[in-house]
VOPAGU-2260 file (C-alpha; in pm, 1 decimal, decimal comma):
REM VOPAGU-2260
SITE   aa  ch    i         X         Y         Z
SITE  MET   A    0    8012,9   -4551,8    2617,2
SITE  ARG   A    1    7695,5   -4372,3    2718,0
SITE  LYS   A    2    7847,6   -4262,1    3048,9
SITE  SER   A    3    8170,1   -4156,6    2879,3
SITE  LEU   A    4    7984,9   -3938,9    2627,9
SITE  ALA   A    5    7787,4   -3774,4    2908,4
SITE  LEU   A    6    8105,9   -3706,3    3108,6
SITE  VAL   A    7    8283,8   -3561,2    2805,9
SITE  SER   A    8    7987,7   -3335,9    2731,8
SITE  LEU   A    9    7975,8   -3229,7    3098,1
SITE  ALA   A   10    8345,5   -3142,7    3102,2
SITE  VAL   A   11    8345,0   -2953,2    2771,5
SITE  THR   A   12    8026,0   -2759,1    2839,7
SITE  SER   A   13    8138,5   -2672,8    3192,9
SITE  MET   A   14    8467,4   -2530,7    3064,4
SITE  VAL   A   15    8290,0   -2327,8    2797,8
SITE  ALA   A   16    8032,5   -2201,3    3048,5
SITE  LEU   A   17    8303,9   -2101,2    3297,1
SITE  ALA   A   18    8502,0   -1929,8    3021,7
SITE  PHE   A   19    8204,4   -1701,1    2957,9
SITE  LEU   A   20    8056,2   -1689,1    3307,4
SITE  ILE   A   21    8360,6   -1561,3    3499,0
SITE  PRO   A   22    8433,7   -1261,0    3271,8
SITE  LEU   A   23    8063,3   -1181,4    3250,9
SITE  ALA   A   24    8032,5   -1188,8    3631,0
SITE  LEU   A   25    8324,3    -943,3    3659,0
SITE  VAL   A   26    8162,9    -718,1    3400,6
SITE  VAL   A   27    7834,7    -722,5    3593,0
SITE  ARG   A   28    8011,1    -617,4    3913,2
SITE  GLN   A   29    8197,9    -339,6    3733,0
SITE  LEU   A   30    7875,5    -212,4    3578,7
SITE  ALA   A   31    7712,8    -198,0    3922,0
SITE  GLU   A   32    8003,1       4,2    4059,7
SITE  ASP   A   33    8001,0     237,4    3760,8
SITE  ARG   A   34    7626,4     287,8    3799,6
SITE  ALA   A   35    7659,4     376,5    4167,9
SITE  LEU   A   36    7946,3     620,5    4102,5
SITE  ALA   A   37    7754,1     778,5    3812,8
SITE  ASP   A   38    7459,7     838,2    4047,4
SITE  ALA   A   39    7695,4    1001,6    4298,0
SITE  GLU   A   40    7842,9    1229,6    4029,6
SITE  ARG   A   41    7492,6    1323,1    3919,1
SITE  LEU   A   42    7389,7    1417,0    4272,4
SITE  ALA   A   43    7706,1    1622,2    4323,9
SITE  GLY   A   44    7666,3    1793,5    3989,1
SITE  ALA   A   45    7305,3    1883,1    4066,9
SITE  LEU   A   46    7419,3    2106,1    4358,0
SITE  THR   A   47    7668,7    2306,8    4155,2
SITE  PRO   A   48    7409,8    2559,5    4028,3
SITE  VAL   A   49    7276,2    2604,3    4381,9
SITE  LEU   A   50    7620,3    2689,8    4520,6
SITE  VAL   A   51    7684,2    2931,0    4236,7
SITE  ILE   A   52    7362,4    3118,7    4315,1
SITE  THR   A   53    7376,1    3118,9    4695,5
SITE  SER   A   54    7600,2    3026,2    4983,1
SITE  ASP   A   55    7324,2    3048,0    5240,1
SITE  PRO   A   56    7340,1    2733,0    5454,8
SITE  ALA   A   57    6962,5    2721,9    5487,0
SITE  SER   A   58    6912,4    2731,5    5111,2
SITE  VAL   A   59    7180,3    2468,3    5058,6
SITE  SER   A   60    7024,5    2249,1    5327,4
SITE  GLN   A   61    6689,6    2284,7    5153,1
SITE  ALA   A   62    6851,2    2158,6    4830,3
SITE  LEU   A   63    6995,1    1854,5    5010,8
SITE  THR   A   64    6655,9    1723,4    5119,7
SITE  SER   A   65    6623,4    1511,1    4804,1
SITE  THR   A   66    6961,0    1336,7    4842,5
SITE  ALA   A   67    6856,8    1105,0    5130,4
SITE  GLY   A   68    7147,4    1221,5    5344,8
SITE  ARG   A   69    7411,0    1096,0    5104,0
SITE  VAL   A   70    7540,8    1443,3    5003,0
SITE  ALA   A   71    7723,3    1696,4    5219,9
SITE  VAL   A   72    7849,7    2044,6    5121,4
SITE  HIS   A   73    8159,8    2212,3    5254,5
SITE  LEU   A   74    8095,8    2584,2    5200,7
SITE  ALA   A   75    8375,4    2826,7    5121,4
SITE  SER   A   76    8322,3    2982,1    5464,9
SITE  GLY   A   77    8417,0    2653,4    5627,9
SITE  GLU   A   78    8065,1    2570,8    5734,4
SITE  VAL   A   79    7941,3    2217,2    5655,4
SITE  VAL   A   80    7586,2    2134,5    5548,1
SITE  GLY   A   81    7488,5    1769,2    5584,4
SITE  VAL   A   82    7682,0    1476,8    5732,6
SITE  PRO   A   83    8036,7    1466,9    5596,7
SITE  VAL   A   84    8228,5    1140,0    5557,1
SITE  ALA   A   85    8545,0    1252,2    5375,0
SITE  THR   A   86    8865,0    1318,7    5570,2
SITE  ASP   A   87    9024,8    1662,7    5600,6
SITE  GLU   A   88    9318,0    1543,8    5388,6
SITE  GLN   A   89    9084,1    1436,1    5108,3
SITE  LEU   A   90    8898,3    1772,0    5121,6
SITE  ARG   A   91    9219,5    1971,6    5115,7
SITE  THR   A   92    9348,4    1774,2    4817,6
SITE  ALA   A   93    9020,8    1830,2    4630,8
SITE  ARG   A   94    9039,9    2210,5    4692,8
SITE  GLU   A   95    9402,2    2229,9    4588,8
SITE  LEU   A   96    9361,8    2024,1    4270,9
SITE  GLY   A   97    9030,9    2184,5    4178,3
SITE  ARG   A   98    8894,8    1876,3    4000,5
SITE  ALA   A   99    8652,1    1601,8    4087,9
SITE  SER   A  100    8786,9    1281,1    4240,4
SITE  THR   A  101    8663,5     958,7    4394,4
SITE  GLU   A  102    8818,3     842,3    4718,8
SITE  GLU   A  103    8797,4     521,2    4917,8
SITE  ILE   A  104    8676,1     533,9    5277,0
SITE  PRO   A  105    8606,3     248,7    5520,6
SITE  ALA   A  106    8229,5     267,9    5473,6
SITE  GLY   A  107    8238,4     288,7    5094,7
SITE  VAL   A  108    8334,0     550,1    4835,4
SITE  VAL   A  109    8300,4     928,9    4839,2
SITE  HIS   A  110    8288,9    1148,9    4532,3
SITE  LEU   A  111    8436,7    1498,7    4584,9
SITE  GLN   A  112    8326,6    1774,5    4346,6
SITE  PRO   A  113    8501,0    2114,3    4392,8
SITE  VAL   A  114    8290,6    2421,3    4291,8
SITE  LEU   A  115    8471,4    2743,6    4209,9
SITE  LEU   A  116    8279,1    3046,1    4339,8
SITE  ALA   A  117    8325,3    3422,5    4311,1
SITE  GLU   A  118    8642,4    3581,2    4441,3
SITE  GLY   A  119    8831,4    3253,7    4408,6
SITE  ARG   A  120    8647,4    3079,5    4684,3
SITE  VAL   A  121    8601,9    2699,6    4656,9
SITE  ALA   A  122    8318,1    2489,8    4794,6
SITE  VAL   A  123    8331,1    2112,0    4789,7
SITE  VAL   A  124    8036,2    1880,8    4738,3
SITE  GLU   A  125    8083,1    1525,2    4859,2
SITE  ALA   A  126    7848,2    1243,5    4753,1
SITE  PHE   A  127    7873,9     928,1    4962,3
SITE  VAL   A  128    7819,5     581,8    4806,9
SITE  PRO   A  129    7780,6     300,8    5064,9
SITE  ARG   A  130    7971,0     -19,3    4991,1
SITE  ALA   A  131    7645,6    -211,3    4967,0
SITE  GLU   A  132    7532,2      21,4    4689,7
SITE  LEU   A  133    7843,1     -63,2    4487,5
SITE  SER   A  134    7731,8    -428,5    4464,0
SITE  ARG   A  135    7355,4    -381,6    4459,3
SITE  ASN   A  136    7178,6    -657,6    4256,7
SITE  VAL   A  137    7515,6    -813,2    4167,3
SITE  GLU   A  138    7443,3   -1134,7    4358,8
SITE  LYS   A  139    7106,1   -1170,1    4186,7
SITE  ALA   A  140    7272,4   -1127,6    3847,3
SITE  TRP   A  141    7535,7   -1384,9    3941,1
SITE  LEU   A  142    7267,0   -1631,6    4048,3
SITE  ALA   A  143    7082,2   -1578,2    3721,3
SITE  LEU   A  144    7399,9   -1635,4    3522,1
SITE  SER   A  145    7479,0   -1947,2    3724,3
SITE  GLY   A  146    7129,4   -2080,1    3662,8
SITE  VAL   A  147    7167,2   -2024,8    3288,4
SITE  ALA   A  148    7505,0   -2202,9    3294,5
SITE  VAL   A  149    7362,0   -2498,8    3487,8
SITE  VAL   A  150    7070,5   -2528,9    3246,6
SITE  LEU   A  151    7307,1   -2521,5    2949,1
SITE  VAL   A  152    7535,0   -2785,2    3103,3
SITE  LEU   A  153    7246,6   -3012,8    3196,4
SITE  GLY   A  154    7091,2   -2966,1    2853,7
SITE  SER   A  155    7414,9   -3060,8    2678,7
SITE  VAL   A  156    7456,0   -3366,6    2902,0
SITE  LEU   A  157    7098,1   -3472,4    2828,9
SITE  VAL   A  158    7149,6   -3433,6    2453,4
SITE  ALA   A  159    7477,8   -3628,5    2472,0
SITE  ASP   A  160    7308,0   -3898,9    2676,9
SITE  ARG   A  161    7027,4   -3933,1    2422,2
SITE  LEU   A  162    7276,6   -3952,7    2136,9
SITE  GLY   A  163    7486,1   -4200,9    2334,4
SITE  ALA   A  164    7179,2   -4410,4    2415,2
SITE  ARG   A  165    7104,1   -4437,9    2045,7
SITE  VAL   A  166    7457,4   -4554,6    1971,5
SITE  VAL   A  167    7470,5   -4787,0    2271,9
SITE  LYS   A  168    7134,0   -4943,6    2189,6
SITE  ALA   A  169    7242,0   -5016,9    1833,1
SITE  SER   A  170    7578,6   -5153,3    1951,4
SITE  ALA   A  171    7415,1   -5370,5    2218,5
SITE  ALA   A  172    7172,5   -5516,7    1964,3
SITE  LEU   A  173    7462,2   -5596,6    1731,9
SITE  ALA   A  174    7662,4   -5754,3    2015,6
SITE  GLU   A  175    7362,0   -5962,0    2124,9
SITE  GLY   A  176    7314,7   -6084,9    1769,7
SITE  ALA   A  177    7682,8   -6181,2    1747,9
SITE  ARG   A  178    7657,3   -6359,1    2084,1
SITE  LYS   A  179    7357,4   -6562,9    1970,3
SITE  MET   A  180    7531,1   -6640,1    1643,7
SITE  GLY   A  181    7832,3   -6762,5    1839,2
SITE  GLN   A  182    7603,2   -6990,2    2040,8
SITE  GLY   A  183    7480,5   -7155,3    1719,9
SITE  ASP   A  184    7156,7   -6966,1    1652,7
SITE  LEU   A  185    7189,9   -6911,7    1277,7
SITE  THR   A  186    6842,0   -6753,0    1257,8
SITE  THR   A  187    6961,7   -6447,8    1448,3
SITE  ARG   A  188    6918,6   -6117,5    1266,7
SITE  VAL   A  189    6947,9   -5758,0    1384,4
SITE  THR   A  190    6751,3   -5447,6    1293,4
SITE  PRO   A  191    7010,5   -5196,6    1164,9
SITE  SER   A  192    6989,9   -4870,1    1357,4
SITE  GLY   A  193    7206,4   -4591,4    1493,2
SITE  PRO   A  194    7471,1   -4386,1    1310,8
SITE  PRO   A  195    7559,4   -4466,7     948,2
SITE  GLU   A  196    7859,3   -4676,8    1054,9
SITE  LEU   A  197    7644,6   -4898,3    1279,1
SITE  LEU   A  198    7377,7   -4917,7    1008,6
SITE  ASP   A  199    7642,3   -5056,1     773,1
SITE  ALA   A  200    7766,4   -5295,5    1042,0
SITE  GLY   A  201    7413,5   -5424,7    1108,5
SITE  THR   A  202    7346,9   -5474,5     739,5
SITE  ALA   A  203    7678,9   -5655,5     697,7
SITE  PHE   A  204    7599,1   -5874,8     998,3
SITE  ASN   A  205    7266,7   -5979,5     846,1
SITE  ARG   A  206    7434,5   -6058,3     514,0
SITE  MET   A  207    7697,4   -6264,2     696,8
SITE  ALA   A  208    7427,9   -6451,3     890,7
SITE  ASP   A  209    7238,6   -6526,1     568,6
SITE  ARG   A  210    7556,4   -6652,8     407,7
SITE  MET   A  211    7645,6   -6869,7     707,6
SITE  GLY   A  212    7297,3   -7016,9     715,6
SITE  GLN   A  213    7321,3   -7094,7     346,9
SITE  LEU   A  214    7663,2   -7256,2     388,3
SITE  VAL   A  215    7546,2   -7469,0     681,4
SITE  ALA   A  216    7234,2   -7572,5     491,2
SITE  ASN   A  217    7446,8   -7668,5     191,8
SITE  GLU   A  218    7681,0   -7863,2     415,9
SITE  ARG   A  219    7393,2   -8052,9     574,7
SITE  GLU   A  220    7245,0   -8120,4     234,2
SITE  ILE   A  221    7575,1   -8254,9     104,0
SITE  LEU   A  222    7608,7   -8471,4     412,9
SITE  ALA   A  223    7260,9   -8610,0     360,8
SITE  ASP   A  224    7329,9   -8673,4      -7,6
SITE  LEU   A  225    7657,9   -8849,8      62,4
SITE  SER   A  226    7496,8   -9059,7     331,3
SITE  HIS   A  227    7215,2   -9146,9      93,8
SITE  ARG   A  228    7464,1   -9253,1    -173,4
SITE  LEU   A  229    7608,1   -9504,6      73,7
SITE  ARG   A  230    7281,0   -9694,6      73,8
SITE  THR   A  231    7351,9   -9858,6    -263,5
SITE  PRO   A  232    7682,2  -10027,4    -165,7
SITE  LEU   A  233    7537,0  -10103,0     178,2
SITE  THR   A  234    7243,0  -10278,7      19,8
SITE  ALA   A  235    7476,8  -10486,1    -192,8
SITE  LEU   A  236    7688,5  -10563,6     112,9
SITE  ARG   A  237    7380,7  -10667,3     309,7
SITE  LEU   A  238    7264,9  -10898,1      29,6
SITE  ASP   A  239    7611,4  -11053,2      10,7
SITE  SER   A  240    7614,8  -11106,2     386,6
SITE  GLU   A  241    7293,1  -11303,3     364,4
SITE  THR   A  242    7470,6  -11565,5     151,3
SITE  LEU   A  243    7745,7  -11633,7     404,8
SITE  GLY   A  244    7561,4  -11905,2     589,8
SITE  GLN   A  245    7468,4  -11937,0     955,8
SITE  ASP   A  246    7801,4  -11976,8    1135,4
SITE  PRO   A  247    7891,9  -11730,5    1417,2
SITE  ASN   A  248    8134,5  -11530,0    1203,2
SITE  ALA   A  249    7872,9  -11478,9     933,6
SITE  ASN   A  250    7618,7  -11368,6    1193,1
SITE  ARG   A  251    7865,3  -11118,3    1330,1
SITE  VAL   A  252    7926,8  -10977,7     981,1
SITE  ARG   A  253    7550,3  -10946,9     919,8
SITE  GLN   A  254    7505,7  -10770,6    1256,5
SITE  ALA   A  255    7781,3  -10526,2    1166,2
SITE  VAL   A  256    7625,4  -10458,2     826,4
SITE  HIS   A  257    7283,4  -10398,0     983,0
SITE  ALA   A  258    7438,5  -10170,1    1244,9
SITE  LEU   A  259    7619,6   -9974,7     975,4
SITE  GLU   A  260    7297,2   -9941,1     779,2
SITE  ARG   A  261    7118,0   -9810,4    1088,4
SITE  GLU   A  262    7393,4   -9554,8    1141,8
SITE  VAL   A  263    7372,6   -9434,1     783,4
SITE  ASN   A  264    6994,1   -9399,3     813,0
SITE  GLU   A  265    7033,5   -9212,3    1141,9
SITE  LEU   A  266    7292,6   -8987,2     979,5
SITE  ILE   A  267    7052,8   -8902,3     697,6
SITE  ARG   A  268    6768,5   -8832,2     941,0
SITE  ALA   A  269    6995,6   -8619,1    1162,0
SITE  ALA   A  270    7120,2   -8418,6     866,0
SITE  ARG   A  271    6763,1   -8355,4     747,8
SITE  ARG   A  272    6649,7   -8273,7    1099,7
SITE  GLU   A  273    6927,5   -8018,7    1151,3
SITE  LEU   A  274    6856,3   -7875,8     809,9
SITE  ASP   A  275    6496,8   -7811,6     914,7
SITE  ASP   A  276    6599,6   -7702,2    1265,0
SITE  PRO   A  277    6892,9   -7456,5    1241,0
SITE  ASP   A  278    6883,8   -7405,6    1616,6
SITE  GLY   A  279    7062,1   -7737,9    1657,6
SITE  GLY   A  280    6798,8   -7880,5    1891,4
SITE  ARG   A  281    6878,0   -8083,3    2199,1
SITE  CYS   A  282    6884,3   -8443,6    2304,5
SITE  ASP   A  283    6872,7   -8669,8    2606,1
SITE  ALA   A  284    7237,9   -8741,9    2683,8
SITE  ALA   A  285    7142,6   -9038,9    2901,7
SITE  GLN   A  286    6956,8   -9205,9    2615,0
SITE  VAL   A  287    7236,0   -9138,1    2365,0
SITE  VAL   A  288    7503,5   -9274,9    2601,2
SITE  HIS   A  289    7294,4   -9584,8    2665,8
SITE  ASP   A  290    7231,0   -9645,2    2294,5
SITE  ARG   A  291    7594,5   -9599,6    2196,2
SITE  LEU   A  292    7715,7   -9835,3    2465,4
SITE  VAL   A  293    7463,3  -10095,5    2352,8
SITE  PHE   A  294    7607,9  -10059,6    2002,7
SITE  TRP   A  295    7968,8  -10099,0    2121,7
SITE  SER   A  296    7888,9  -10372,9    2373,1
SITE  ALA   A  297    7877,0  -10641,3    2101,9
SITE  LEU   A  298    8235,6  -10568,1    2003,5
SITE  ALA   A  299    8335,8  -10538,8    2368,2
SITE  ASP   A  300    8191,6  -10880,0    2447,7
SITE  ASP   A  301    8361,9  -11026,3    2140,7
SITE  GLN   A  302    8698,0  -10888,4    2263,0
SITE  GLN   A  303    8626,0  -11004,9    2617,7
SITE  ARG   A  304    8630,8  -10652,0    2758,8
SITE  LEU   A  305    8457,2  -10595,5    3089,9
SITE  TRP   A  306    8246,9  -10281,2    3075,2
SITE  ASN   A  307    8014,7  -10093,2    3307,0
SITE  LEU   A  308    7753,3   -9821,8    3254,2
SITE  ARG   A  309    7624,7   -9591,5    3528,6
SITE  GLY   A  310    7405,3   -9284,0    3562,9
SITE  THR   A  311    7175,3   -9319,3    3260,6
SITE  GLU   A  312    6860,5   -9394,0    3460,2
SITE  ARG   A  313    6753,9   -9028,0    3468,6
SITE  ARG   A  314    6705,8   -8797,6    3169,5
SITE  ALA   A  315    6977,5   -8538,4    3104,8
SITE  LEU   A  316    6894,4   -8279,5    2836,0
SITE  VAL   A  317    7189,4   -8110,2    2667,0
SITE  PRO   A  318    7186,9   -7841,8    2390,4
SITE  LEU   A  319    7339,1   -8076,7    2133,4
SITE  THR   A  320    7191,7   -8282,9    1852,4
SITE  ARG   A  321    7172,8   -8656,7    1896,1
SITE  SER   A  322    7401,5   -8717,7    1600,2
SITE  ASP   A  323    7670,1   -8478,1    1728,8
SITE  LEU   A  324    7669,4   -8634,0    2074,9
SITE  ALA   A  325    7668,4   -8983,5    1926,4
SITE  ALA   A  326    7965,1   -8888,3    1706,2
SITE  ALA   A  327    8153,3   -8759,8    2010,7
SITE  MET   A  328    8076,6   -9077,1    2206,2
SITE  ASP   A  329    8179,9   -9298,2    1913,8
SITE  ALA   A  330    8504,8   -9102,9    1875,1
SITE  VAL   A  331    8600,9   -9155,5    2239,6
SITE  LEU   A  332    8481,0   -9517,9    2264,2
SITE  GLY   A  333    8646,7   -9595,8    1933,1
SITE  ASN   A  334    8977,9   -9479,6    2079,8
SITE  VAL   A  335    8934,2   -9728,7    2364,5
SITE  PHE   A  336    8896,3  -10019,1    2121,6
SITE  ARG   A  337    9161,1   -9887,2    1884,4
SITE  HIS   A  338    9439,9   -9797,3    2127,6
SITE  THR   A  339    9404,4  -10053,1    2408,3
SITE  PRO   A  340    9469,6  -10428,9    2390,4
SITE  GLU   A  341    9178,1  -10671,5    2376,6
SITE  GLY   A  342    9054,0  -10769,7    2720,3
SITE  VAL   A  343    9107,8  -10420,7    2868,4
SITE  GLY   A  344    8789,1  -10307,1    3041,1
SITE  PHE   A  345    8629,9   -9965,8    3047,2
SITE  VAL   A  346    8363,3   -9771,0    3235,4
SITE  VAL   A  347    8113,0   -9517,0    3108,7
SITE  ALA   A  348    7940,1   -9297,7    3368,9
SITE  LEU   A  349    7704,2   -9002,0    3343,7
SITE  PHE   A  350    7692,1   -8750,4    3629,7
SITE  HIS   A  351    7411,8   -8499,4    3682,8
SITE  GLN   A  352    7519,2   -8155,0    3807,9
SITE  PRO   A  353    7307,3   -7841,6    3857,2
SITE  ASP   A  354    7444,3   -7657,6    3554,1
SITE  ARG   A  355    7597,7   -7930,9    3342,6
SITE  VAL   A  356    7609,8   -8299,2    3250,6
SITE  VAL   A  357    7941,7   -8482,6    3272,4
SITE  ILE   A  358    8005,8   -8799,1    3069,0
SITE  VAL   A  359    8314,1   -8991,0    3181,1
SITE  ILE   A  360    8474,6   -9264,3    2966,5
SITE  GLU   A  361    8761,0   -9435,8    3147,7
SITE  ASP   A  362    8966,7   -9741,0    3052,5
SITE  ALA   A  363    9222,0   -9960,3    3224,5
SITE  GLY   A  364    9474,2   -9941,7    2942,0
SITE  PRO   A  365    9827,6   -9802,8    2936,9
SITE  GLY   A  366    9705,9   -9441,0    2915,6
SITE  ILE   A  367    9832,2   -9150,2    2704,0
SITE  ASP   A  368   10189,1   -9030,7    2745,8
SITE  ASP   A  369   10141,2   -8679,8    2604,5
SITE  LEU   A  370    9798,5   -8556,9    2714,8
SITE  GLU   A  371    9847,7   -8210,2    2567,5
SITE  ALA   A  372    9927,4   -8346,9    2220,3
SITE  ALA   A  373    9636,7   -8590,8    2238,1
SITE  VAL   A  374    9374,8   -8316,0    2229,0
SITE  ARG   A  375    9551,2   -8126,9    1949,1
SITE  ARG   A  376    9364,9   -8155,4    1620,2
SITE  GLY   A  377    9536,1   -8391,6    1377,1
SITE  SER   A  378    9786,0   -8515,5    1634,5
SITE  SER   A  379    9805,1   -8890,3    1692,7
SITE  GLY   A  380   10073,6   -9118,3    1824,8
SITE  ALA   A  381    9906,9   -9439,7    1701,4
SITE  GLY   A  382    9873,1   -9381,3    1329,3
SITE  SER   A  383    9512,1   -9258,1    1332,5
SITE  THR   A  384    9371,8   -8931,5    1199,2
SITE  GLY   A  385    9397,9   -8756,7    1534,3
SITE  LEU   A  386    9047,8   -8607,9    1494,9
SITE  GLY   A  387    8853,9   -8818,3    1745,7
SITE  LEU   A  388    8919,2   -8614,9    2060,3
SITE  ASP   A  389    8892,2   -8291,6    1862,4
SITE  ILE   A  390    8540,9   -8394,4    1750,9
SITE  ALA   A  391    8449,0   -8458,2    2114,1
SITE  ARG   A  392    8606,8   -8129,4    2223,9
SITE  ARG   A  393    8414,6   -7923,5    1967,8
SITE  ALA   A  394    8089,7   -8094,3    2062,7
SITE  ALA   A  395    8146,3   -8013,9    2431,2
SITE  GLU   A  396    8249,6   -7653,2    2366,7
SITE  SER   A  397    7943,0   -7594,0    2147,9
SITE  THR   A  398    7731,2   -7640,0    2462,2
SITE  GLY   A  399    7947,1   -7402,0    2666,5
SITE  GLY   A  400    8135,2   -7692,6    2823,2
SITE  SER   A  401    8479,4   -7844,9    2779,5
SITE  LEU   A  402    8676,7   -8165,1    2726,9
SITE  VAL   A  403    8919,5   -8287,3    2993,6
SITE  VAL   A  404    9164,1   -8571,5    2930,1
SITE  ASP   A  405    9372,9   -8712,4    3214,2
SITE  ARG   A  406    9466,1   -9040,2    3382,6
SITE  GLY   A  407    9186,1   -9204,5    3581,2
SITE  PRO   A  408    9174,3   -9434,2    3886,1
SITE  LEU   A  409    9175,2   -9745,7    3660,9
SITE  GLY   A  410    9523,7   -9651,7    3547,1
SITE  GLY   A  411    9437,0   -9567,3    3186,7
SITE  THR   A  412    9294,3   -9268,4    3004,5
SITE  ARG   A  413    8996,7   -9081,7    3144,6
SITE  VAL   A  414    8798,6   -8855,2    2912,3
SITE  GLN   A  415    8541,0   -8616,9    3059,7
SITE  LEU   A  416    8281,0   -8460,6    2833,0
SITE  ARG   A  417    8149,8   -8164,2    3032,3
SITE  LEU   A  418    7831,5   -8053,3    2856,4
SITE  GLY   A  419    7611,8   -7755,0    2932,8
SITE  ARG   A  420    7264,7   -7844,8    3051,1
SITE  ALA   A  421    6961,4   -7753,1    2840,9
SITE  GLU   A  422    6642,5   -7615,4    2995,0
SITE  GLU   A  423    6369,9   -7867,0    3061,8
SITE  PRO   A  424    6056,7   -7814,5    2846,7
SITE  VAL   A  425    5764,7   -7652,5    3025,8
């Protein structure tokens, strides 16, 4: 925008400057010619009284000493005083017409002034104007005019650039704020500046950011409240599970109740943590993957599923909260248990790449027939809500990554969570 404004100003000012400069340059040249011809007429007219008084060549020559050799006199007797430049035809025409005239010659211009003497005799005074005299100081005037035009053009471009810089700076600040907001930074605010329209846009952006922050805070608060309300029935369920005895089935029920209680507590803590930290924070993906697989391993062992975990030995920071990543992992792992027969194994692997972290969950089940429909929100071919993969997709995209679902080497479904990598703390 800044460059465009400068170019538009350059084009408009240049056209305006040329529209005035070209006619003015022609006027300057015409004035120089008129000045030179007026000087020639003055010199010729100054000799008229001398010729009326005397026709003596010596007296006339004495009068020509102040003309710097530019004036010659053709006396009525045919004698010439000075250095003539006019042709015989031009002199004859001047005598016959009896009036002053200006004629072109190769070296410049000559002004012929007939002088009527006694007894009808006619003398002719010629004043020579060299061609250089016709354009004297014209080039200097043109250079001065060109300099003024250049200064005006450059000044207009500079003013347009300063105005454009003000607009561009305000627009860039607004765009940067929108970019940060899109990346999840709800604390982003802009300082309204620039023209009135951008001032209104900046103010509206800040109001929108305040409203979004309030809505997110309310959502987190509601989530925490709902999670907290689950504690009462969970407590009753835990107390009931304690009365079931000590057989393996009862122990499994108690373990599930305790695990559910831990998840509810973690959900409350995560909601509170994100409420206090609107930036969303970050987490160690390796630790989250390990913890979630430990949670699901009990069910996997119970269903006689072979499972394998790789790549969690080294820390992998991602710009995602622990609860969001855990929810994505649970959604994908839950699909494995929900949509594959018991006894079907699965593999979870974490790969470290320079700019991202890739979590791969792959099973040996029958796979998904329609991969495109599987990642569509609300679409499910097995009677579920169809939100599991969409939850994982949104979690991955919030880090600048993506979700890829295809068929893996084990023959079943392979889900790749490609997460952007967070910067390591200094």
